[in-house]
C-alpha positions, 0 to 999 in steps of 0.5 A, spaced: 444 671 684 450 676 683 455 676 688 454 683 691 458 681 697 465 681 693 464 689 692 469 692 697 469 699 694 461 699 696 463 695 703 468 700 705 466 706 702 466 710 709 473 708 711 479 712 710 485 709 708 487 709 716 481 706 718 482 701 713 489 699 716 486 699 723 481 694 721 486 690 718 490 690 724 485 689 729 482 683 725 489 680 724 490 680 732 483 677 733 485 671 728 490 669 733 487 666 739 493 666 744 493 674 742 486 674 744 487 671 751 493 675 752 490 681 750 484 680 754 488 679 760 492 685 759 487 689 758 483 687 764 489 688 768 490 695 766 483 697 767 483 694 774 490 697 776 487 704 773 493 704 768 492 710 763 490 705 757 483 708 755 486 713 750 489 707 747 483 702 747 478 708 745 483 709 738 483 702 736 478 696 738 473 701 741 472 706 736 472 700 731 467 696 734 463 701 738 459 708 736 461 712 742 461 713 749 454 716 749 448 717 744 450 724 742 457 721 741 454 716 736 451 721 732 457 722 727 457 714 726 449 714 725 449 720 720 455 717 716 452 710 715 445 713 714 448 717 708 449 710 705 442 707 707 444 703 713 440 705 719 443 704 726 440 700 732 443 703 738 445 698 743 447 700 750 452 694 751 454 695 759 454 688 761 454 684 768 450 689 773 446 686 778 443 691 782 436 695 782 439 701 781 443 699 775 436 695 772 432 702 773 438 706 769 438 701 763 431 702 763 431 709 763 437 709 758 433 704 753 427 709 754 432 715 752 434 711 746 427 710 744 426 718 744 432 719 741 430 714 735 423 717 735 427 724 732 431 720 727 429 716 721 436 713 721 434 709 728 427 706 727 429 700 731 431 700 739 434 694 743 435 691 750 438 685 754 433 682 758 438 681 764 439 688 763 432 689 766 433 684 772 437 679 775 439 672 772 437 668 778 430 671 777 430 669 770 432 662 772 428 661 777 422 663 774 424 659 768 424 653 772 417 654 775 420 655 782 416 659 787 418 666 788 419 668 795 415 675 797 421 679 796 423 676 789 416 676 787 416 684 788 423 684 784 420 680 778 414 685 778 419 690 777 422 687 771 415 686 768 414 693 769 420 695 766 419 691 760 412 694 760 414 701 760 419 700 755 414 697 750 409 702 751 414 707 749 416 704 743 409 703 741 407 710 742 413 713 738 413 707 733 419 705 734 420 697 734 424 694 740 428 688 739 429 684 746 435 680 745 436 672 747 439 670 753 442 663 755 438 657 755 436 656 762 434 664 762 430 664 756 424 660 758 422 666 762 424 671 757 420 667 752 414 668 756 415 675 758 416 677 750 410 673 749 406 677 754 409 684 751 407 681 744 400 680 746 399 687 749 403 691 744 403 687 737 395 688 736 396 691 729 403 691 727 409 688 730 412 693 735 416 687 740 421 682 737 423 676 740 430 673 739 431 666 737 438 663 737 438 658 732 444 654 734 439 651 739 435 645 736 428 647 739 427 654 737 423 652 730 418 648 734 418 654 739 416 659 734 411 654 730 407 654 737 408 661 738 405 662 731 399 658 732 398 662 739 398 668 735 393 666 730 389 663 735 389 669 739 389 675 734 396 678 735 402 679 731 409 676 732 416 680 731 422 675 730 430 677 730 433 670 728 441 669 730 445 663 730 447 664 737 452 667 742 453 662 748 455 656 745 461 653 749 458 656 755 451 652 754 455 645 752 459 646 758 453 647 763 449 641 759 455 636 760 457 639 768 449 638 770 448 631 766 443 634 761 442 633 753 446 640 750 440 644 747 445 646 742 445 643 735 451 638 734 454 641 728 455 647 725 452 644 719 446 643 723 445 650 726 446 653 719 440 648 716 436 650 722 437 657 721 435 657 714 429 653 715 427 658 720 428 663 715 424 660 710 418 659 715 418 666 717 418 669 710 413 664 707 408 667 713 410 674 712 403 677 713 403 674 720 411 674 722 415 680 721 423 678 721 430 681 723 435 677 720 441 678 724 446 674 720 454 675 718 453 668 714 453 670 707 449 664 704 444 665 709 443 673 707 443 670 699 438 665 701 433 671 704 434 675 698 432 669 693 426 667 698 424 675 698 424 675 690 421 668 689 415 670 694 414 677 691 417 681 697 419 688 696 426 689 698 424 695 702 418 692 705 418 694 712 417 687 715 424 684 713 430 687 716 437 685 715 442 687 721 450 686 722 454 688 728 458 695 727 465 694 725 464 687 722 461 684 715 461 691 712 461 687 705 454 685 707 451 691 710 453 696 705 452 692 699 445 690 701 443 697 703 446 699 696 441 694 693 435 697 696 434 692 702 432 695 709 439 694 713 441 696 720 447 696 724 447 694 731 452 700 734 454 698 741 456 704 746 457 706 753 463 708 757 470 705 755 471 701 761 464 698 762 463 696 755 470 692 755 466 685 757 462 686 751 468 687 746 472 682 749 466 677 748 466 679 741 473 678 740 473 671 743 467 669 739 470 672 732 476 667 734 471 661 735 467 662 728 471 658 723 472 663 717 469 669 719 476 673 721 479 670 715 474 673 710 474 680 713 482 680 712 481 677 705 476 683 703 480 688 707 486 686 703 482 686 697 480 693 698 487 696 700 490 693 693 484 696 689 485 703 692 493 702 691 491 701 684 487 707 683 
């Protein structure tokens, strides 16, 4: 298969020279772990001390990794990408809220995004985070099989109602809804709730998608069981596959609490698990729809090869590819140029509220071997290409 991800002219076609320079500067900074730690501490201090740094953050890291502060603010980004064949998944990236009013607000925001998406071909998919709709404590207690108090049960019933309201609207508007993954000790309750929604709303085609973090060694087994239940009980499955986002936290917690880590022992084992799951789904595409959430070039090439071998059309709506806004443009835009279904996750929200997400993203980039250096190499290649024109 031709190495399409080397084409930097297509990859960075939307970036002006100054945006290209900004991207190069940001990834250069992110490539140094000490700088990330210092920058994180300084940013947190500046925001808490109400220092006038929002403008600086907005014009650098925020504008590179986020679409805007609200849905309307994201429209120029959405429209520019769609002109190149890349759709958008608006992701309200405000994390760490723990009150009922915040959970209701997150639900209303998700419903607003679905209605917003219904009006635009550029936004066929929406997303929400489980702990955006309810307290982490409830997910953990539910997953451990512990009994709720009467008050907790009423609170959990409101979580279920939020899921149901959002999934019903998604079905009504013909917008696919991705439900993100959480840490392993919260995921059991999330899995169960996702399955309830799939049974209810995925009767014909998948509307509700669960997320599998495949740095967990047990997820393919879980998927096989879910698939058997779906075939037996007559519903379809939507699955987003990713490698995962909480590796260090998972390993530390397992060690501190004396249980076996749920994380694959090596990067190679994670890659194998991801690719096996990818192949499992594509071979069962008639009953499982797929969103490939990956920044790994080899896995994306594998998906392309398998689709070709299995006779799955590039534009088949049962297969989508996705990457985060501000990252892996060489994958997203080159896939779209070849005719595949591609959607960028576009985080948005008030600058201060989105900072925890941006900090986590920077820390993850420093821990993924080769990711940042690859971005830098491609940006440098495109800078040189433009100079030689």
